[in-house]
C-alpha positions, 0 to 999 in steps of 0.5 A: 255554539248553540244549535236548534233542531226543529221539534215544532215551535214550542210556545208558538201558539202563545206567541201567536196570541201575543203577536195578534194582541200586539197588532190589535194594540197597534191598530188602536194606537194603544201600544207598539211592540215588535217581535225580536227574531233570534238570529240563526244560521240554517244548516239543513233545509227541507227542500220539499217544504222549504223549512229549516230543520237544523240551525245554529244560533248566531248570537244570544238573543235578548228578549222576545219583544221590545216596544212602547206603551203609554210613552214608556219603553217596554221589553218583555219575554214570553215563557211557557210552562206545563208545571205549576212553577216556572223553571229558572233554567228557561231564563238566561243570564244575558236576558236578566242582564239585558232587562236590568240594563233596560230598567236602568234606562228608565224602561219597563221589563217583565215576563209574560208567562203561560201556565199551560196546564191551567191555561193561566197567563200572568205578568211577572215584574222584573223585580220579582224575577230578579229576586228569584234569580238572585236567590237561586244563584245563592243556592235557593229555589231554582223555579218560581212557584205559581203562588208567586204570581200575583192576581193583580197581574193575571191576564185575561184571554178572550175567545178570539185569542186576545191577551189583554196584558196592557191592563197588567202593564198599566197596573205595573206602571202605576206601581213604578210611577214614583220610581220613574220620577226618582233617580233610579230606573223604572224596575 
């Protein structure tokens, strides 16, 4: 069974920005996204400040966020890296399977990735992720290089913490429009 030992919430400011943005999107009627909590069983609790210091994962989680944008079901995961590449070890088989199943049901799946050293944010379409994943399984590269992240999917962040990722989602939707009309899934 997996366990979690708190070392601070890695990526928490990135997720805080996403949560803040999601709330603004909801308030403006642009999209509705819900953060999916990872189910845990606390083992040790610091009684002084009432925080969990050791816990076990009850089951594997799927993705970080699920919702709807422009009438399209959307799921995505938030990943953060200090490198100029995204290590595939940060992504799990069950997440790939969930996103593939989500796409098969005519949903849209992607990653939002923050390159901390560059303070750069990108949307990575599921098709690109799946391609790198499959190549890695066949002995290829075990990470996704920064160069693989397309400029058209670069996400702008404002001074108040908004990550305008719906612009990249809209671009992705336009590119998948033909697929949505066909027999296959969205991704």
